[in-house]
N, C-alpha and C positions, 0 to 999 in steps of 0.2 A: 504494500500500500504506500509506503514511504517513497519507493522508487517511482510509482505512478505520479505521486504529487510532485516529485522533483522533475519528472519528465514534462508535466504540464506547465509547471511554474517557470522552468528555464527554457521553454520553447517560445515561439512568438506569442502564444497565449499568455505567457507570464507578464509581458509588458502590457498587454491589454488589460490584465487584472489590475496592475498598478495604476494604469490610466483611469480605469473605472473607479477605483478607490479615491483618486484625487478629485474626479468629477463629483462623486457622491459626497465628498467632504465639503464641497461648495454648497450643496443643497441641504445637507444635514449638519448645520453648524453646531459647535460646542458638544460634539458627540465623541470626540477622540479619534474619528476616522483619519484625520490628517496625520496623527502620530503613527497609526498603523500603516498608512500609505507610504510615509517616509521610511519607516523601518523596513517594509517589504522592498522598497526601491533600493535601500542600502544593501540588503541581502542579494538582490538581483545584480547589483553592480559589483559586489565582492565576488560573486560566482563568475561574472563575466571577466573580471581581472584574473582569476585563477585559471580560466580556460582559454586564454588568448596568448599568443606569442608577441603581438604587436605592442611596442612600448608606447605608442601614441594612444592606443585604446586604454592601456593601463593608466597612463597619466590623466587622460580625460575622465575615466571612471573615478580615479582618486579625487579629482577636483569636484566632481559631482557628489561624492560621498561627503566631502568637507562641507559643501553647500547644504546637503540634506541635514547634516548634523547641526549646522548653524540654524537652519530653519526649524528643526525640532526644538532647539533651545529657545529661539524667539517665540515659538508657539507656546511653549511651556510658560514662559514669562507672561505672555499675554493672557493665557488661560488662568494663571495664578492671580493676576490683577483683576480679572473678570469676576472671580469668585467672591 
């Protein structure tokens, strides 16, 4: 079962799932979906870094991971101020 989840998540469907989570987080605000979307995106990017030989892709994925981490921190701060 875990292998099937990995196969789906790390195929083209995986990025579609991440995109759907980001879109849902726009419509369902203050639900925590944005955190889940960023965390799944980070997992997707890390997996992509481990399975590529291209240095350019590794560097760009690393930059996106840093961006996602900053966005998670910013959303946590906004969420804490909202409470």
